[in-house]
Each structure stands twice: as structure tokens, then as C-alpha cells.
C-alpha positions as CSV (number, residue, x, y, z in Angstrom):
1,M,1.7,-32.3,-4.6
2,R,-1.2,-32.7,-2.2
3,L,-3.2,-29.6,-0.9
4,I,-5.7,-29.1,1.9
5,G,-8.2,-26.3,1.6
6,L,-10.1,-25.1,4.9
7,D,-13.3,-23.2,5.3
8,P,-13.4,-22.4,8.9
9,G,-16.4,-21.9,11.0
10,L,-17.1,-23.0,14.4
11,R,-20.3,-24.9,13.5
12,H,-19.1,-26.2,10.4
13,T,-15.4,-26.2,9.0
14,G,-15.2,-27.7,5.6
15,W,-11.9,-29.4,4.4
16,G,-10.8,-30.6,0.8
17,I,-8.0,-32.4,-0.2
18,V,-6.9,-32.0,-3.8
19,E,-3.9,-33.2,-5.8
20,I,-1.8,-31.7,-8.5
21,R,-0.6,-34.2,-11.2
22,G,1.2,-32.5,-13.6
23,N,-1.2,-30.2,-15.5
24,H,-4.4,-31.9,-13.9
25,L,-6.1,-31.4,-10.8
26,A,-7.8,-34.3,-8.8
27,G,-10.3,-34.3,-6.1
28,I,-9.0,-36.8,-3.3
29,A,-11.2,-36.3,-0.5
30,A,-13.7,-33.7,1.4
31,G,-15.8,-33.4,4.4
32,A,-16.9,-31.0,7.2
33,I,-16.4,-30.9,10.9
34,H,-19.1,-30.1,13.3
35,P,-17.9,-29.6,16.8
36,K,-20.7,-30.1,19.3
37,K,-23.1,-27.1,20.0
38,T,-22.8,-27.6,23.7
39,G,-20.1,-27.2,25.9
40,S,-17.6,-24.2,26.4
41,T,-16.2,-22.6,23.5
42,G,-12.7,-23.7,24.5
43,A,-14.0,-27.3,24.4
44,R,-15.4,-26.6,21.0
45,L,-12.3,-25.3,19.8
46,A,-10.2,-28.2,21.1
47,E,-12.5,-30.5,19.4
48,L,-12.1,-28.6,16.0
49,Y,-8.3,-28.8,16.4
50,D,-8.1,-32.5,17.0
51,A,-10.4,-33.1,14.1
52,I,-8.4,-30.9,11.4
53,D,-5.1,-32.5,13.0
54,A,-6.7,-36.0,12.2
55,V,-7.4,-35.2,8.7
56,I,-4.0,-33.8,8.0
57,A,-2.6,-36.8,9.5
58,A,-4.9,-39.1,7.3
59,W,-4.3,-37.3,4.1
60,A,-0.8,-36.0,4.4
61,P,-0.9,-32.8,2.5
62,D,2.0,-31.0,1.4
63,S,0.4,-27.2,1.9
64,A,-2.8,-25.8,3.3
65,A,-5.0,-22.9,2.5
66,V,-7.8,-21.3,4.4
67,E,-10.2,-18.7,3.2
68,E,-10.2,-15.5,4.9
69,G,-12.9,-14.5,7.2
70,F,-15.4,-11.6,6.6
71,V,-16.9,-9.1,9.1
72,N,-20.6,-9.3,9.2
73,K,-23.1,-7.4,11.3
74,N,-23.2,-9.7,14.2
75,A,-20.1,-9.2,16.5
76,G,-20.5,-12.4,18.2
77,A,-20.6,-14.3,15.1
78,T,-17.5,-12.5,14.0
79,L,-15.6,-13.0,16.8
80,K,-16.3,-16.7,16.8
81,L,-15.3,-17.1,13.4
82,G,-12.0,-15.3,14.4
83,Y,-11.6,-18.3,17.0
84,A,-12.2,-21.0,14.7
85,R,-9.8,-19.0,11.9
86,G,-7.0,-19.4,14.5
87,I,-7.5,-22.9,15.1
88,V,-7.8,-23.6,11.3
89,L,-4.8,-21.7,10.8
90,L,-2.8,-23.3,13.8
91,A,-3.4,-26.9,13.1
92,P,-1.7,-27.4,9.7
93,A,0.9,-25.0,10.9
94,R,2.0,-27.2,14.0
95,R,2.3,-30.1,11.6
96,G,4.8,-28.2,9.5
97,L,2.7,-27.2,6.6
98,E,3.1,-23.5,4.6
99,V,-0.6,-21.8,5.2
100,T,-1.6,-19.5,2.6
101,E,-4.8,-17.3,3.0
102,Y,-6.9,-16.3,0.3
103,G,-9.9,-13.8,0.2
104,T,-13.4,-14.8,-0.6
105,N,-13.1,-13.1,-4.1
106,A,-10.2,-14.5,-4.9
107,V,-11.3,-18.2,-4.5
108,K,-14.4,-17.5,-6.4
109,K,-12.4,-15.8,-9.4
110,A,-10.2,-18.9,-9.6
111,V,-13.1,-21.2,-9.6
112,V,-15.7,-19.7,-11.4
113,G,-14.2,-16.6,-13.1
114,T,-15.7,-13.9,-11.2
115,G,-15.2,-12.7,-7.5
116,R,-19.0,-11.8,-7.3
117,A,-20.1,-15.5,-8.0
118,E,-23.0,-16.8,-5.8
119,K,-22.3,-19.6,-3.8
120,A,-24.3,-22.3,-5.9
121,Q,-22.2,-21.3,-8.7
122,V,-19.0,-22.3,-7.0
123,E,-20.6,-25.6,-5.8
124,L,-21.3,-26.2,-9.4
125,M,-17.8,-25.5,-10.8
126,V,-16.3,-27.5,-7.7
127,R,-18.2,-30.2,-9.0
128,R,-17.5,-29.8,-12.7
129,L,-13.5,-29.4,-11.8
130,L,-13.4,-32.5,-9.5
131,P,-16.0,-35.0,-11.1
132,G,-16.7,-38.0,-8.9
133,L,-15.9,-36.4,-5.6
134,E,-19.3,-36.1,-3.5
135,A,-18.8,-32.9,-1.3
136,T,-21.5,-31.0,1.1
137,A,-21.7,-27.2,0.7
138,D,-19.1,-26.6,3.4
139,A,-16.8,-29.1,1.9
140,A,-17.2,-27.7,-1.8
141,D,-16.0,-24.4,-0.2
142,A,-13.0,-25.9,1.2
143,L,-12.3,-27.5,-2.2
144,A,-12.7,-24.3,-3.8
145,V,-9.8,-22.7,-1.8
146,A,-7.7,-25.9,-2.6
147,I,-8.5,-25.1,-6.2
148,C,-7.6,-21.5,-5.9
149,H,-4.2,-22.6,-4.0
150,A,-3.5,-25.1,-6.7
151,H,-3.8,-22.5,-9.7
152,H,-1.7,-19.8,-7.7
153,L,0.9,-22.4,-7.1
154,Q,1.3,-23.7,-10.5
155,T,1.3,-19.8,-11.7
156,R,4.2,-19.1,-9.1
157,Q,5.9,-22.2,-10.2
158,A,5.6,-21.3,-14.0
159,I,6.7,-17.7,-13.2
160,S,9.8,-19.0,-11.1
161,L,10.7,-21.6,-13.9
162,S,10.5,-18.7,-16.7
163,A,12.6,-16.1,-14.5
164,S,15.3,-19.0,-13.9
165,S,15.6,-20.2,-17.4
166,P,15.5,-17.3,-20.3
167,S,15.7,-19.8,-22.8
168,L,12.4,-21.3,-21.7
169,R,10.7,-17.9,-22.0
170,L,11.9,-17.4,-25.6
171,S,11.4,-21.0,-26.7
172,S,9.3,-21.6,-30.0
173,A,5.6,-23.1,-29.6
174,R,6.6,-25.3,-32.5
175,G,9.0,-27.0,-30.1
176,D,11.7,-26.9,-32.7
177,G,14.1,-25.4,-30.5
178,Q,14.4,-22.2,-31.9
179,A,14.3,-19.1,-30.2
180,A,10.9,-17.5,-30.8
181,A,10.7,-13.4,-30.9
182,P,9.4,-11.7,-28.2
183,L,5.5,-11.1,-28.2
184,R,4.5,-7.6,-28.9
185,A,1.6,-5.6,-28.3
186,G,-1.0,-5.1,-31.2
187,R,-3.4,-7.1,-33.3
188,P,-2.4,-10.7,-34.4
189,G,-0.8,-10.8,-38.1
190,V,-0.4,-6.8,-37.9
191,S,3.3,-5.7,-37.5
192,S,3.7,-2.9,-35.0
193,R,6.7,-1.5,-37.0
């Protein structure tokens, strides 16, 4: 399954493509879109839409994920980020993709292990998780969103699989086909009875 992660911004919108291959995650491509700084807001948003649409057409992802915005002290900047987020949500939806949003802390937690990670830590972990894929800071943020989305999709799939097949839930870790006893709380090797 191929996923696109998007990190919206009117000046710089990062994008990253990852692919789930069994239990492995592979980085496919990444980049950033930089609309012209001059011109009307509408023209810049149209340029952003066209560029995202071209990326989606070129890489054919199956699903999209977008980082949720945050409110800062500058109301004008927050409003412009909202415009860009609208375009970033619209472009994949117009292509028929399911679009999922993740908060910044959820993305950081999925990639680094803590929701309070610094930007540099996220970038470092993206490089470790997807070796060989060069990414700018904006693209690394988008790849982090895609990684978060991949983790959530795999978790949902595992839960759905175990819910639909009780025998999978109870199968032995030894792989001998014998049903295992349900897990119980307590210390390992100590009976709770």
C-alpha cells in the first residue's frame, strides 16, 4: 500500500511517499512545494493545488494523511495556514483518496516515541526509518506524517484481523497450531491463581 503524507503551509508544503511492504516500510519519494511569494492568495492556492495534484498523479498513492494545524499568536499566519490546509485536504480527496488527519503530537509519538520531540529528533528518526531517501526539513515532516499513518493503518488492520478471527487471537506463539491460553495480568512466570 502506498501512502502520501502532507505537511501543509502556504510558503512550503512538504510531501512524502512511503510504501508498506508486508511488515516493512519503504521511502519512495519526498519533496516540497514552494508557491510563488508574489501574487494573490487565490493564485498561490491554485498553484499549491496543481502541484499537489501533480504529485498524487505521478506517485498514485492509495491513501493520504495530513498534519493538523496549530494556532499561533499571529492570527493572519494562522488564517493563511488554514487556507493551505484546505487545499492540502481537498487535492487528495478530489482524487478519491481517503484523507486522515493527525495531530503534531501523534506524529511525533509515532516516529520518535514521544509527543514532545524536537523537530531535529523527528528529522533524524525519519532518516533512520527510511534510509537512502534524501529529504528537506519540510519533506521530512511530511514523511513523518506518512509513517504515522502507516503505523495507524497497520494497527487498525491487525485489530480488524484479530477481531474477525478468534483463532488468530489465541494461536500459539510457537506456531504449532495449538490454542494458547489467554494472557493474564501479573508478573511473567508467576501464576495469578
